[in-house]
C-alpha positions, 0 to 999 in steps of 0.5 A: 511506535506502530501498533501491532496488527498490521496483518489486518490493515491495508494502507491504499493510495491508488486504485484499491481506495474507495471510489476508485477503479479497483475498489471491488477487490476489497468490496466483499470484506467486512471492515472500516476505513480511516484516513492517514499518511505515509512517508514516501515517493509517488513514482510514475511507474507500475501497471497503474501509472498509465491509468493515473495511479502512480506507484509508491516507494516508502521512504521515512525521509520522503513527503507525506502521501495520503492513504486510506487504511482498511482494517478487516479481520478478513484480510489475512485470508485474502492476502494471496489473492491481493498479492496476485492482483497487484502482481510482480511490480509491487511488494507487500510491505509493513509501513507506519501510517500516521492517523488522527488516533496515532501511528498504526502498522499496516500492509502497503503495496509498494512499487518494487525498484526497476531491475536495472535500478536494483542492480546499479544500487547493489540491492538484491 
């Protein structure tokens, strides 16, 4: 069972991670990082794919994908800005992250299905 508090945690797998091209989006926030994994599929889609950052579609039956979990009490006041930065191709969703300390609930920017894929699957 995932712990509560996902609103103060962000699991990142691409450009927002430490040392990556968009790390500055989180640089002004006080907090700490820890490694973890989520289950899902990396997909060569989304605005980051052309820059070497595939999108992620969470799936409990998918392979483990390495993430970095940022924990910060400052995150709730920055969600609107981060949502705008990620754009329409990504949806912030709650996922369970496996860590050495146990499972944690965290927010993650998941790649939305392409409109034609959503229509053909019957998804809204």
